[in-house]
C-alpha positions as CSV (number, residue, x, y, z in Angstrom):
1,M,82.4,-74.3,2.8
2,V,86.0,-73.2,2.9
3,S,87.3,-71.9,6.2
4,T,89.1,-68.6,6.1
5,L,91.4,-67.6,8.9
6,A,92.6,-64.0,9.0
7,V,95.9,-63.0,10.6
8,P,95.9,-60.7,12.5
9,G,92.2,-60.7,13.2
10,T,90.6,-64.1,13.8
11,Y,94.0,-65.2,15.0
12,P,96.8,-63.0,16.5
13,T,99.7,-65.0,14.9
14,L,100.4,-67.1,12.0
15,A,101.3,-70.0,14.3
16,D,97.9,-69.8,15.9
17,A,96.1,-70.0,12.6
18,L,98.2,-72.9,11.4
19,E,97.5,-74.8,14.6
20,Q,93.7,-74.4,14.2
21,A,93.4,-74.5,10.3
22,P,91.4,-77.5,9.1
23,D,92.3,-79.3,5.9
24,G,91.5,-77.2,2.9
25,A,91.5,-73.9,4.8
26,V,92.6,-70.5,3.6
27,I,94.9,-68.3,5.8
28,T,95.1,-64.6,4.9
29,L,98.0,-62.4,6.1
30,A,97.6,-58.7,6.4
31,P,100.5,-56.5,5.3
32,G,103.4,-56.6,7.7
33,T,106.4,-58.8,8.8
34,Y,105.8,-62.1,10.6
35,R,108.8,-63.5,12.4
36,E,107.5,-67.1,12.1
37,R,107.7,-70.2,9.9
38,I,105.0,-71.9,7.8
39,D,104.7,-75.7,8.2
40,P,101.3,-77.0,7.0
41,G,101.9,-80.4,8.6
42,G,100.6,-82.5,5.7
43,R,97.3,-80.6,5.2
44,A,95.9,-79.0,2.1
45,L,96.2,-75.3,2.8
46,T,96.3,-71.9,1.0
47,V,98.2,-69.0,2.5
48,R,97.9,-65.7,0.8
49,A,98.5,-62.0,1.3
50,S,95.4,-60.0,1.8
51,G,97.0,-56.8,0.5
52,E,99.3,-56.1,-2.4
53,P,101.6,-58.9,-3.6
54,R,104.6,-59.3,-1.3
55,S,103.2,-56.9,1.2
56,A,103.1,-59.7,3.8
57,V,106.6,-60.9,4.8
58,V,107.3,-64.2,6.5
59,D,110.8,-63.9,7.9
60,A,112.3,-67.1,9.4
61,S,115.8,-65.7,9.8
62,G,117.4,-67.2,12.9
63,L,114.5,-69.5,13.5
64,G,116.3,-72.7,12.5
65,G,114.5,-73.6,9.2
66,P,112.9,-72.4,6.0
67,A,110.2,-69.8,6.0
68,L,108.0,-72.4,4.2
69,S,108.5,-76.1,4.6
70,V,106.3,-78.7,2.8
71,T,106.9,-82.4,3.3
72,S,103.4,-83.7,2.4
73,G,100.0,-82.3,1.4
74,R,99.0,-79.8,-1.2
75,V,99.9,-76.2,-0.4
76,E,99.3,-73.0,-2.3
77,V,101.0,-69.7,-1.4
78,E,100.1,-66.4,-3.1
79,G,101.6,-63.0,-2.8
80,L,104.0,-63.6,0.1
81,A,107.6,-62.6,0.6
82,L,109.4,-65.6,2.2
83,V,112.8,-64.9,3.9
84,S,115.4,-67.1,5.6
85,D,119.1,-67.0,6.2
86,V,121.2,-70.2,6.2
87,H,118.2,-72.3,5.1
88,P,116.3,-72.1,1.8
89,A,113.5,-69.7,1.9
90,V,111.2,-72.5,0.7
91,R,111.9,-76.2,1.0
92,V,109.5,-78.8,-0.4
93,A,110.5,-82.5,-0.2
94,G,108.9,-85.9,-0.5
95,D,106.8,-87.6,-3.1
96,R,103.5,-86.6,-1.4
97,A,104.4,-82.9,-1.3
98,E,102.9,-80.5,-3.8
99,L,103.4,-76.7,-3.7
100,R,102.1,-73.9,-5.9
101,L,103.8,-70.5,-5.5
102,R,102.3,-67.5,-7.2
103,D,103.4,-63.8,-7.1
104,C,105.9,-64.5,-4.4
105,E,109.4,-63.3,-3.5
106,L,112.0,-65.6,-2.0
107,G,115.1,-64.6,-0.2
108,A,117.8,-66.7,1.4
109,E,121.1,-65.0,2.0
110,Q,123.2,-68.3,2.2
111,N,121.0,-70.8,0.4
112,A,118.6,-71.3,-2.4
113,G,115.4,-69.3,-2.8
114,L,113.5,-72.6,-3.5
115,K,114.8,-76.1,-3.0
116,A,112.6,-79.0,-4.2
117,E,113.7,-82.6,-3.5
118,N,112.9,-86.3,-3.4
119,G,109.8,-86.6,-5.6
120,A,108.1,-83.3,-4.8
121,L,106.0,-81.4,-7.3
122,V,106.3,-77.6,-7.6
123,E,104.6,-75.0,-9.7
124,A,106.2,-71.5,-9.5
125,I,104.5,-68.7,-11.4
126,R,105.8,-65.1,-11.3
127,V,108.2,-65.8,-8.5
128,L,111.2,-63.5,-7.9
129,V,114.5,-64.5,-6.3
130,P,116.5,-61.3,-5.9
131,G,119.8,-62.5,-4.5
132,G,121.2,-65.2,-2.2
133,E,123.3,-68.2,-2.9
134,S,121.2,-69.7,-5.8
135,G,117.7,-69.4,-7.3
136,F,115.7,-72.5,-7.9
137,E,117.1,-76.0,-7.1
138,F,115.3,-79.1,-8.3
139,S,116.8,-82.4,-7.1
140,Y,114.8,-85.4,-8.2
141,A,111.7,-83.3,-8.1
142,D,109.4,-82.2,-10.9
143,G,107.5,-79.1,-11.8
144,T,107.1,-75.8,-13.7
145,V,108.9,-72.5,-13.4
146,E,107.0,-69.9,-15.4
147,E,107.4,-66.1,-15.8
148,C,109.8,-66.1,-12.9
149,E,113.0,-64.1,-12.3
150,V,116.3,-64.9,-10.7
151,R,118.9,-62.2,-10.4
152,D,122.2,-61.4,-8.7
153,V,122.7,-64.8,-7.0
154,K,126.2,-65.8,-6.0
155,A,126.2,-69.3,-7.7
156,D,123.8,-70.9,-10.2
157,G,120.5,-69.4,-11.2
158,V,118.5,-72.7,-11.8
159,I,119.8,-76.2,-10.9
160,V,118.1,-79.2,-12.3
161,V,119.3,-82.6,-11.1
162,G,117.4,-85.8,-12.0
163,S,114.2,-83.9,-12.6
164,K,111.6,-83.3,-15.2
165,L,111.2,-79.5,-15.2
166,T,109.7,-77.0,-17.6
167,V,111.2,-73.5,-17.4
168,R,109.2,-71.0,-19.5
169,R,109.4,-67.2,-20.0
170,T,111.8,-66.9,-17.1
171,T,114.7,-64.4,-16.7
172,V,118.0,-65.4,-15.1
173,S,120.6,-62.6,-14.8
174,G,123.7,-61.6,-12.8
175,C,124.6,-65.1,-11.7
176,G,128.2,-65.6,-10.3
177,K,128.4,-69.1,-11.8
178,R,126.0,-70.7,-14.4
179,G,122.7,-69.5,-15.5
180,V,121.1,-72.9,-15.8
181,Y,122.8,-76.2,-14.8
182,V,121.3,-79.5,-15.9
183,Y,122.6,-82.8,-14.7
184,Q,121.0,-86.2,-15.5
185,S,117.7,-84.5,-16.5
186,G,115.6,-83.8,-19.5
187,P,114.1,-80.3,-19.0
188,L,112.4,-78.0,-21.4
189,I,113.7,-74.5,-21.4
190,E,111.5,-72.3,-23.6
191,G,111.3,-68.5,-24.2
192,C,113.8,-67.6,-21.5
193,E,116.4,-64.9,-21.2
194,I,119.7,-65.7,-19.6
195,T,122.1,-62.8,-19.3
196,G,125.1,-61.5,-17.4
197,I,126.4,-64.9,-16.3
198,G,129.9,-65.4,-14.8
199,D,130.3,-68.9,-16.3
200,V,128.3,-70.9,-18.9
201,G,124.8,-69.7,-19.7
202,I,123.3,-73.1,-19.9
203,M,125.4,-76.2,-19.1
204,V,124.1,-79.7,-19.7
205,V,125.9,-82.7,-18.2
206,H,125.0,-86.4,-18.4
207,S,121.6,-85.6,-19.6
208,R,119.3,-86.7,-22.4
209,S,116.2,-85.3,-24.2
210,V,117.1,-81.7,-23.2
211,R,115.2,-79.1,-25.2
212,V,116.2,-75.4,-25.3
213,M,113.7,-73.4,-27.5
214,A,113.5,-69.8,-28.5
215,T,115.8,-68.7,-25.6
216,T,118.2,-65.8,-25.5
217,V,121.7,-66.3,-23.9
218,R,124.1,-63.3,-23.8
219,Q,127.0,-61.8,-21.9
220,T,128.4,-65.0,-20.5
221,G,131.9,-65.5,-19.1
222,R,132.4,-68.8,-21.0
223,A,130.2,-70.6,-23.7
224,G,126.6,-69.5,-24.1
225,I,125.4,-73.1,-24.2
226,E,127.5,-76.2,-23.4
227,I,126.5,-79.8,-24.1
228,G,128.7,-82.4,-22.4
229,A,129.6,-85.9,-23.3
230,D,126.9,-88.6,-23.2
231,C,124.1,-86.0,-23.7
232,T,121.4,-85.5,-26.3
233,A,119.9,-82.1,-26.8
234,E,117.8,-80.0,-29.2
235,I,118.6,-76.3,-29.4
236,E,116.1,-74.5,-31.6
237,R,115.6,-70.9,-32.6
238,C,117.9,-69.5,-29.9
239,V,119.9,-66.3,-29.9
240,V,123.3,-66.6,-28.4
241,T,125.6,-63.5,-28.4
242,D,128.4,-61.7,-26.6
243,T,129.9,-64.9,-25.1
244,G,133.3,-65.4,-23.6
245,D,133.8,-68.6,-25.5
246,L,132.0,-70.2,-28.4
247,P,128.2,-69.5,-28.6
248,V,127.5,-73.2,-28.4
249,R,130.1,-75.8,-27.4
250,V,129.1,-79.5,-28.0
251,D,131.3,-82.3,-26.9
252,P,132.2,-84.7,-29.8
253,R,130.7,-87.6,-27.8
254,A,127.3,-85.8,-27.5
255,R,124.4,-85.7,-29.9
256,A,122.8,-82.3,-30.5
257,T,120.8,-80.5,-33.2
258,V,121.5,-76.7,-33.1
259,S,119.6,-73.9,-34.7
260,L,120.6,-70.4,-33.8
261,T,119.4,-66.9,-34.9
262,D,121.7,-63.9,-35.2
263,S,124.3,-65.6,-33.1
264,G,127.3,-64.9,-35.2
265,G,127.7,-68.5,-36.2
266,I,128.0,-71.8,-34.4
267,P,130.8,-74.3,-34.0
268,Q,130.4,-77.2,-36.4
269,A,132.8,-79.7,-34.8
270,G,130.9,-82.1,-32.6
271,V,127.4,-81.0,-33.6
272,A,125.6,-84.1,-34.9
273,T,122.1,-85.0,-35.8
274,A,120.2,-86.5,-32.9
275,G,119.3,-90.1,-33.2
276,M,120.7,-93.0,-31.1
277,T,119.8,-96.7,-31.0
278,Q,119.5,-96.9,-27.3
279,D,116.2,-96.3,-25.4
280,L,117.1,-92.9,-24.0
281,A,113.8,-92.2,-22.3
282,E,114.1,-95.6,-20.4
283,M,117.7,-94.8,-19.4
284,D,116.6,-91.5,-18.0
285,R,113.8,-93.2,-16.0
286,L,116.1,-95.9,-14.7
287,I,118.9,-93.5,-13.7
288,T,116.3,-91.4,-11.9
289,E,115.1,-94.5,-10.1
290,L,118.6,-95.4,-9.0
291,N,119.3,-91.8,-7.8
292,S,116.1,-91.8,-5.8
293,M,117.3,-94.6,-3.6
294,I,118.3,-93.5,-0.2
295,G,122.0,-93.4,0.6
296,L,124.4,-95.6,-1.6
297,A,126.3,-92.6,-2.9
298,G,129.4,-94.6,-3.7
299,V,127.4,-97.4,-5.4
300,K,125.5,-94.9,-7.6
301,D,128.8,-93.3,-8.7
302,E,130.2,-96.7,-9.6
303,V,127.2,-97.7,-11.7
304,R,127.2,-94.3,-13.5
305,A,130.9,-94.8,-14.2
306,L,130.2,-98.2,-15.7
307,L,127.5,-96.8,-17.9
308,D,129.9,-94.1,-19.1
309,E,132.5,-96.7,-20.0
310,I,129.9,-98.8,-21.8
311,Q,128.6,-95.8,-23.8
312,V,132.1,-94.7,-24.9
313,N,132.9,-98.2,-26.0
314,E,129.7,-98.2,-28.1
315,W,130.8,-94.9,-29.7
316,R,134.2,-96.3,-30.4
317,R,132.8,-99.4,-32.0
318,S,130.5,-97.2,-34.2
319,A,133.5,-95.1,-35.2
320,G,135.4,-98.2,-36.3
321,L,137.9,-98.1,-33.4
322,S,139.1,-101.0,-31.4
323,V,137.2,-101.9,-28.2
324,G,138.6,-104.2,-25.6
325,A,136.7,-107.1,-24.1
326,V,134.4,-105.8,-21.4
327,S,132.8,-107.8,-18.6
328,H,129.4,-106.9,-17.2
329,H,129.8,-109.2,-14.2
330,L,129.8,-107.5,-10.8
331,I,130.4,-108.3,-7.1
332,F,128.2,-106.7,-4.5
333,T,129.4,-106.9,-1.0
334,G,127.8,-105.8,2.2
335,A,125.2,-106.7,4.8
336,P,121.6,-107.7,4.1
337,G,119.0,-105.0,3.5
338,T,121.3,-102.5,1.8
339,G,119.7,-102.4,-1.6
340,K,121.9,-105.0,-3.5
341,T,118.9,-106.7,-5.2
342,T,117.2,-103.5,-6.2
343,V,120.4,-102.1,-7.7
344,A,121.0,-105.4,-9.6
345,R,117.6,-105.2,-11.1
346,I,118.1,-101.6,-12.3
347,Y,121.6,-102.4,-13.6
348,G,120.2,-105.2,-15.8
349,Q,117.4,-102.9,-17.2
350,L,120.1,-100.2,-17.9
351,L,122.1,-102.7,-19.9
352,K,119.1,-103.4,-22.0
353,A,118.3,-99.7,-22.5
354,L,121.9,-99.2,-23.6
355,G,121.5,-102.0,-26.2
356,V,124.1,-104.1,-24.5
357,L,121.8,-107.0,-23.5
358,P,118.8,-108.2,-25.4
359,D,116.5,-108.0,-22.4
360,G,116.6,-106.9,-18.8
361,R,115.2,-110.1,-17.3
362,F,116.3,-110.7,-13.7
363,R,116.8,-114.2,-12.3
364,E,117.7,-114.4,-8.6
365,V,119.0,-117.7,-7.3
366,S,120.8,-119.1,-4.3
367,R,122.9,-122.2,-3.5
368,R,119.9,-124.6,-3.6
369,D,119.1,-123.6,-7.2
370,L,122.6,-124.4,-8.4
371,V,123.9,-127.3,-6.4
372,G,122.8,-130.9,-7.0
373,Q,122.9,-134.0,-4.9
374,Y,125.2,-136.2,-6.9
375,I,128.2,-136.0,-9.2
376,G,127.3,-134.4,-12.5
377,H,123.9,-133.1,-11.3
378,T,125.4,-129.7,-10.1
379,A,126.9,-128.9,-13.5
380,E,123.6,-129.7,-15.1
381,K,121.6,-127.5,-12.7
382,T,124.0,-124.6,-12.9
383,T,124.1,-124.7,-16.7
384,S,120.3,-124.8,-16.9
385,V,119.9,-121.8,-14.6
386,F,122.6,-119.9,-16.5
387,E,121.0,-120.5,-19.8
388,D,117.6,-119.4,-18.5
389,A,119.2,-116.0,-17.4
390,M,120.9,-115.4,-20.8
391,G,120.1,-112.0,-22.2
392,G,119.6,-110.5,-18.7
393,V,121.0,-110.7,-15.2
394,L,121.8,-113.7,-13.1
395,F,121.9,-112.6,-9.4
396,I,123.4,-115.1,-7.0
397,D,122.6,-114.1,-3.4
398,E,124.9,-115.3,-0.6
399,A,127.2,-116.7,-3.3
400,Y,129.9,-117.5,-0.7
401,T,127.8,-120.5,0.5
402,L,129.0,-122.2,-2.8
403,A,132.6,-122.2,-1.6
404,R,133.7,-125.7,-0.4
405,A,133.6,-125.6,3.4
406,G,136.9,-126.8,4.9
407,G,137.8,-128.6,1.7
408,A,134.9,-131.1,2.1
409,A,135.0,-133.3,-1.0
410,A,131.3,-134.2,-0.7
411,D,130.3,-130.6,-1.2
412,F,129.2,-130.0,-4.8
413,G,129.3,-126.1,-4.4
414,Q,132.8,-126.1,-5.8
415,E,131.4,-127.8,-9.0
416,A,128.9,-125.0,-9.3
417,I,131.7,-122.4,-9.1
418,D,133.8,-124.1,-11.6
419,T,130.9,-124.4,-14.0
420,L,130.0,-120.7,-13.6
421,V,133.6,-119.6,-14.3
422,K,133.6,-121.3,-17.7
423,L,130.1,-120.1,-18.6
424,M,130.8,-116.5,-17.6
425,E,133.8,-116.4,-19.9
426,D,132.1,-118.1,-22.9
427,H,129.0,-115.9,-22.7
428,R,130.3,-112.6,-21.2
429,D,128.5,-110.5,-23.8
430,Q,125.2,-112.3,-23.4
431,V,124.6,-112.1,-19.6
432,A,125.5,-110.1,-16.5
433,V,126.3,-112.3,-13.5
434,I,126.1,-110.5,-10.1
435,V,127.3,-112.3,-7.0
436,A,126.4,-110.9,-3.6
437,G,127.1,-111.5,0.1
438,Y,128.9,-110.4,3.2
439,T,132.2,-108.6,2.5
440,R,134.6,-111.0,4.3
441,E,132.9,-114.2,3.1
442,M,132.9,-112.9,-0.5
443,S,136.7,-112.6,-0.4
444,D,136.8,-116.3,0.6
445,F,134.4,-117.1,-2.3
446,L,136.7,-115.5,-4.9
447,D,139.6,-117.7,-3.7
448,A,137.6,-120.9,-4.5
449,N,138.7,-120.8,-8.2
450,S,141.8,-119.1,-9.6
451,G,140.0,-117.6,-12.5
452,L,136.9,-116.4,-10.6
453,A,138.0,-112.9,-9.5
454,S,139.2,-112.0,-13.1
455,R,135.7,-112.6,-14.5
456,F,134.2,-109.7,-12.6
457,A,134.6,-106.1,-13.8
458,K,134.1,-104.4,-10.4
459,T,133.4,-104.9,-6.7
460,M,130.8,-102.5,-5.2
461,E,130.6,-102.1,-1.4
462,F,127.1,-101.5,0.1
463,E,127.6,-99.8,3.4
464,N,125.2,-100.1,6.4
465,Y,122.6,-97.3,6.6
466,G,123.0,-94.7,9.2
467,P,120.2,-93.7,11.6
468,E,119.2,-90.7,9.6
469,E,118.9,-92.8,6.4
470,L,116.9,-95.5,8.2
471,V,114.4,-92.8,9.3
472,M,114.1,-91.7,5.7
473,I,113.6,-95.3,4.6
474,A,111.0,-95.8,7.3
475,G,109.2,-92.6,6.2
476,R,109.2,-93.7,2.5
477,I,107.8,-97.1,3.4
478,A,105.1,-95.5,5.6
479,R,104.1,-93.0,2.8
480,N,103.9,-95.8,0.3
481,D,101.5,-97.6,2.6
482,D,99.5,-94.4,3.3
483,Y,100.7,-93.8,6.8
484,L,101.9,-90.5,8.4
485,F,104.3,-90.0,11.3
486,G,102.8,-88.2,14.3
487,P,104.5,-85.4,16.3
488,G,107.9,-86.4,17.7
489,L,108.0,-89.8,15.9
490,P,110.8,-89.0,13.4
491,E,113.0,-87.9,16.4
492,A,112.1,-91.0,18.4
493,L,112.9,-93.2,15.4
494,L,116.3,-91.5,15.0
495,D,117.1,-92.3,18.6
496,H,115.8,-95.9,18.2
497,F,117.9,-96.6,15.1
498,G,120.9,-94.9,16.7
499,R,120.9,-97.3,19.6
500,L,120.6,-100.5,17.5
501,E,123.7,-102.7,17.5
502,R,125.1,-103.0,14.0
503,N,126.3,-106.6,14.3
504,R,126.2,-109.4,11.7
505,N,122.4,-109.8,12.2
506,F,121.6,-106.1,11.6
507,G,119.1,-106.0,8.7
508,N,119.4,-102.3,7.6
509,A,116.3,-101.5,5.6
510,R,114.7,-104.7,6.8
511,E,115.0,-103.4,10.4
512,A,112.9,-100.4,9.3
513,R,110.3,-102.5,7.6
514,K,110.0,-104.9,10.5
515,L,109.7,-102.0,13.0
516,L,106.9,-100.4,10.9
517,E,105.0,-103.7,10.8
518,G,105.2,-103.8,14.6
519,M,104.1,-100.2,14.8
520,R,101.1,-100.9,12.6
521,K,100.1,-103.8,14.9
522,A,100.5,-101.5,17.9
523,Q,98.4,-98.8,16.2
524,S,95.6,-101.4,15.6
525,G,95.5,-102.3,19.3
526,R,95.5,-98.6,20.2
527,L,92.6,-97.7,17.9
528,R,90.5,-100.7,18.9
529,A,90.8,-99.5,22.5
530,M,89.6,-96.0,21.7
531,G,85.9,-96.9,22.2
532,R,84.9,-95.0,19.0
533,M,85.2,-95.1,15.3
534,P,88.7,-93.7,14.4
535,S,88.9,-90.8,12.0
536,R,90.8,-90.9,8.7
537,D,93.7,-89.1,10.4
538,D,93.6,-91.6,13.3
539,L,93.9,-94.5,10.8
540,R,96.8,-92.9,9.0
541,T,98.9,-91.7,11.9
542,L,101.6,-93.7,13.7
543,T,102.7,-92.3,17.1
544,V,105.6,-92.4,19.5
545,D,103.5,-94.7,21.7
546,D,103.2,-97.2,18.8
547,L,107.0,-97.1,18.5
548,R,107.4,-97.8,22.2
549,V,105.1,-100.9,22.0
550,A,106.8,-102.2,18.8
551,A,110.3,-101.7,20.2
552,R,109.5,-103.8,23.2
């Protein structure tokens, strides 16, 4: 039987009800204003107004956070008005967080009405955002926005970044900047009305598989719809009128099919029939996977820039224009545990999806796989490994160990380097070689052969993770293993990681994984000492005490 907790009534405050509500409970709010915040704490909960829609107002202004914050669990909110100030009215983040909003109003004077991030899943139905900084922001989160309204926001109405989002029968009006902004995403925008926009009605950047269907765009400061370079889009049965620029502007390097109704004509230049040889869906998936990695902002930018260059070269080749020789070989520098191997794997798969390499196979090797024990053996081993990696990525970890130490003639690592230099030049279009290691030592490695540095297209620096990022990494590892952090543990982890010395032995993400392994062992001992069968929550929850034991 579902537990129903009435506020006020059964419980005097919303906080009291949230503290006592069991998993699956329903909390009802009578009409009125509640100067509180809603944080379900990972449970499955429903919170609804007992009166007319939006008659119950949860106002978190000045309370240091969103009116509703969901980081895990399945939450449904019906008929509430949710208000904040410098924070989003609603924030949902994490790949275990699901939120369903129905018949709600969201207000945040200096932030978004709703901000969904980091793998969250959101369904918003008949939700109003009547002002604030922006309306709906989806950043690497998926979901549906249906029959909603965003009006009179200072910036963008709907922002979609790295997300799979469906926007249906939704009105966006009176935005100071763009009506809908799409970046590295493939949303469906269907049956919507976008009007009174200060900038572009719908702007699409670095995105593929974007569909805009039966949508009206009018009264825009610039173009009604703009499709940027390296994008693919379908615009069907749309009405685009009263625009400050062309109704539809398509970059010559984009691929789009355009079908407008009563729009006064469309520009022909740059509008092309969709259809590319690359695996666009796979590219979208891989770019989303790359972007979902914690930190590494500079590395992500560098990879995207390389992909842009490769794509433009493919277009030039198709157009019969000259294309210079391009190397796909890279240098990754930085400490262990900073994501170098993961990025290398994704890079190889992206090259395959772009049609640059025949397959995305990943071969990781170290010195012992390349260096032999006698003259001539090293060249043979290195060539065999190289040929086995052809068509994909050859990843050489701690590559600096190949460099001849102190000029020792008996060290065959130099022979491996010299063999690699020739093979990389002869087969640069058939393989991507990525060498990785500590920053200083990799500089010495490049000096081992005069032609080595010129074989690589770019050096990417992987910086150490900060304490906040390590807490996020630990949280992701824990969630993937079906663990939860108990009260105060994120703050304790932040303090712990902040005190760690970042010397040569610092392992970055490996430190987080090692610590969690210790915490799980500590939890096992704690649960065995309880003297009773632990509950499901007991089995899932890691505590500050577990951290203290593991840290010792």
